[in-house]
N, C-alpha and C positions, 0 to 999 in steps of 0.2 A: 487157709484153703481157698477162701474166696479170692484173695489177691492173686494167688497162683493161677487159679482158673481164669480170672479176668485178664491176667497178663499174657497167658499163652493161648487162649481160645480165640478163634477167628469169629468175629461178629459180622462177617460179610453176609449181606442179605437180610440182616436184622434192621428193620426200620425204626429208627429212634428219632424223637423230635430234635431238631437242630437249633442250637443257640449260637449266635455269632459272638462268642466271648473269646478274645485272643488268649491263647495259652491256658485255656480252661483245664486241659488235661494235667497241667503242672500243678494246679490247685488241688485236683483230685489226688495226684500222687503225694503231694505234701500232706494232705489230710489223712490219707490211709496210713502213712508211715508215722505221723504224729500220734494218731490213736493207737497204732500197733505198739509203738515203743512205750507210750504212757501206760497203757493197760498191761503190757508185758512186764513192766517193772512192778506194778502193783501185784500182778499174778505171782511173780517170783517171791516177793516179800510174803505174800499170804501162804503160798505153798510151802515155803521153808519155815513157816511160823516165826518169822522175824529172826531166824538164825543167820540168814544171809544179810550182810550189811546193805544199807541203801547204796553206798558207793559201788559195791560189787554187783548189785542188781542193775544199776544204771550201766555199768561197763558191759555186762553180759548182754543186756538188751540192745545197747548201742551197736556192739559188734554184730550181733545176730541180725538186727533189722537192716543195718547198712549192707552187710554181706548178702543178705537175701535180696535186697533191692537191686544191687549190682548184678547178682546172679540172674534175676528175672530179666534184666535188660540184655544180658549176654545170650540167654536162652531164646528170647524173642528174636534176636538177630540171627542166631544159628539154626533154630528149629522151625520157625514159622515162615510161611510164604506171604501172608497178608499183614503181618505186624513187623515193625522195625524197632530194633533197640535204639535208644536215644540217650546220649550222655546227659542231656538236659533233664530227662526223666530221672536218671540216676542222681543228679544233683538235687532235684526236688525231693526225691526219696530220702536222701541223706539229710537234707535240711529239715524235713519233717521229723525224722528220728531225733536229730539234735535238739530241736525245739521241744519235742515231747519230753526228753530227758531234762532239759532246763526247767520246764514247767513243773515236773515232779520235784526237782531240787528246790524250786522256789516255794512250792506248797508245803514241803516237809522240812523247811529250815526257818530259822528266825523265832521270834517270840510267839507268833500265833500259828503254831503248827497244828495240823490236823491231829485228832486224837488217835494216834496210832503209835505203838511202841517202836522207836527206832533206836 
């Protein structure tokens, strides 16, 4: 909900402190989608009481977060006057989702798995 609101709301007239960090918004996009995918996979596993496999959970969340990120960029371009859809934002979103899925895979595979039934 927060990401949807932040993506489509116009923040014109809102005074925020300015930092001169090149492409800082890409870092924010990456971080939001990393966390969304990571937590989404854990949510699916918990909600399904581990009946949904880790692989299926990863695939579902990857498809969901990547599609959502691309949709938000398209909607920004089509529906807002003050915001612009950016393909680099979509790439940052996708990269964040992929890295979140890889992080889950690394944490829950190998000899030192987290104590969770997979």
